[in-house]
C-alpha positions as CSV (number, residue, x, y, z in Angstrom):
1,M,0.2,0.3,0.1
2,T,2.0,2.8,-0.8
3,S,1.7,6.0,1.9
4,L,-0.6,9.6,1.5
5,P,2.6,11.3,2.7
6,D,4.1,9.8,-0.3
7,L,1.1,10.3,-2.9
8,I,1.0,14.0,-2.0
9,A,4.9,14.8,-2.1
10,D,4.6,17.8,-4.5
11,A,1.2,19.0,-3.2
12,P,2.3,22.6,-3.2
13,E,2.3,21.6,-7.7
14,Q,-0.9,20.0,-8.1
15,L,-4.3,21.0,-9.0
16,A,-5.6,19.8,-5.6
17,A,-3.2,22.6,-3.5
18,K,-4.4,25.4,-6.2
19,L,-8.3,24.8,-5.0
20,G,-7.2,24.8,-1.0
21,I,-7.8,21.1,-0.8
22,E,-6.7,18.8,2.0
23,I,-7.6,15.2,3.0
24,T,-8.7,15.2,7.0
25,R,-9.2,11.7,6.7
26,W,-7.7,8.8,5.4
27,D,-7.5,4.9,6.3
28,A,-8.5,1.8,3.9
29,D,-12.5,2.4,4.4
30,R,-12.9,6.0,4.6
31,L,-10.8,9.3,2.8
32,E,-12.2,12.8,3.6
33,G,-11.1,15.8,2.7
34,T,-12.4,20.1,2.5
35,M,-11.7,22.6,0.0
36,P,-13.4,26.4,0.4
37,V,-15.5,28.0,-1.6
38,K,-13.7,31.0,-1.7
39,G,-11.6,31.0,-4.5
40,N,-13.4,28.7,-6.4
41,R,-16.4,30.6,-7.0
42,Q,-18.1,30.5,-10.9
43,P,-18.8,34.7,-12.6
44,Y,-21.9,33.9,-10.3
45,G,-20.1,33.7,-7.0
46,L,-21.9,30.0,-6.3
47,L,-19.0,26.9,-6.2
48,H,-17.9,26.3,-9.0
49,G,-19.0,22.5,-10.3
50,G,-15.7,22.2,-11.8
51,A,-14.0,22.9,-8.6
52,N,-16.3,19.6,-7.2
53,A,-15.8,17.7,-9.7
54,V,-11.5,18.3,-8.7
55,L,-12.3,18.0,-4.9
56,A,-14.4,14.3,-5.7
57,E,-12.1,13.0,-8.6
58,T,-8.7,13.9,-6.1
59,L,-10.1,12.0,-3.7
60,G,-11.7,8.9,-4.9
61,S,-7.9,9.1,-7.0
62,I,-5.9,9.0,-3.9
63,A,-8.6,6.5,-2.3
64,A,-7.7,4.5,-5.4
65,A,-4.0,5.2,-4.8
66,L,-3.6,4.0,-1.7
67,H,-5.9,0.8,-2.4
68,A,-3.6,-0.7,-5.8
69,S,-0.3,-2.2,-4.3
70,P,3.0,-0.8,-4.7
71,D,3.8,-1.7,-8.3
72,R,0.7,-0.2,-10.1
73,V,-0.9,4.1,-10.6
74,A,-4.1,4.7,-10.0
75,V,-5.2,6.3,-13.6
76,G,-8.6,8.2,-13.2
77,L,-11.2,6.4,-16.9
78,E,-14.6,7.9,-14.9
79,L,-15.6,10.8,-13.4
80,S,-19.7,11.6,-13.2
81,C,-21.2,14.2,-10.7
82,T,-24.4,15.3,-9.8
83,H,-24.6,19.0,-8.7
84,H,-27.8,19.5,-5.6
85,R,-27.4,22.2,-4.0
86,A,-25.4,26.1,-4.8
87,V,-22.9,27.1,-2.2
88,T,-21.9,30.3,-1.7
89,E,-19.6,30.4,1.0
90,G,-17.1,28.3,3.9
91,L,-16.2,24.4,2.7
92,V,-17.5,22.1,1.5
93,T,-16.5,18.8,3.2
94,G,-15.6,15.1,0.8
95,V,-16.3,12.2,1.9
96,C,-15.3,9.1,-0.5
97,T,-16.4,5.5,0.2
98,P,-15.8,1.9,-1.8
99,V,-18.3,0.9,-4.1
100,H,-15.8,-1.9,-5.4
101,R,-12.0,-2.7,-5.2
102,G,-10.6,-5.1,-7.2
103,R,-6.7,-5.9,-9.3
104,S,-7.4,-3.8,-12.0
105,T,-10.2,-1.3,-11.9
106,A,-11.6,0.8,-8.1
107,T,-14.9,2.6,-8.1
108,Y,-15.9,4.9,-5.0
109,E,-18.2,6.9,-3.6
110,I,-18.0,10.7,-3.3
111,V,-20.3,13.0,-1.4
112,L,-19.5,16.2,-0.7
113,T,-21.7,18.1,1.7
114,D,-21.4,22.4,2.9
115,E,-21.3,22.7,6.4
116,K,-24.7,22.7,7.4
117,D,-24.3,18.7,6.5
118,R,-26.3,19.2,3.4
119,R,-25.3,17.5,0.2
120,V,-23.8,19.6,-1.9
121,S,-22.7,16.7,-5.2
122,T,-22.7,13.2,-5.1
123,A,-19.9,11.8,-8.1
124,R,-18.7,8.9,-9.0
125,L,-15.1,8.0,-9.5
126,T,-13.5,5.3,-11.2
127,C,-9.5,4.6,-11.3
128,F,-7.1,2.0,-13.3
129,L,-4.9,0.3,-11.8
130,R,-2.2,0.1,-13.9
131,D,1.5,-1.5,-13.5
132,A,4.0,1.4,-12.9
């Protein structure tokens, strides 16, 4: 199993760092992270749907990489997001849980909520686990 510090070693150069994403919990069955709304809004002042997708894919990709054996890497194969509610301020929290963890693919559900614990977006990510 790859370690989380190894996965985020160049974090300042990564998109997740630029959006302010922070990983707050990780283990085999649950990965959590947060992202501020400030700095990630679209022109109408709402949290950008693409930022939701980045948070979801970041969490799912890290979870898949932690699942993969050390000689394999996780690459995104498919991401789908449904946006349920607009957010204009505060933090969004993502909770990533496994749907399927196989040898060559891993699928995760990522639920994003606002600070009032209301569902903002639901995403599903499938990663291909390929040889490094």
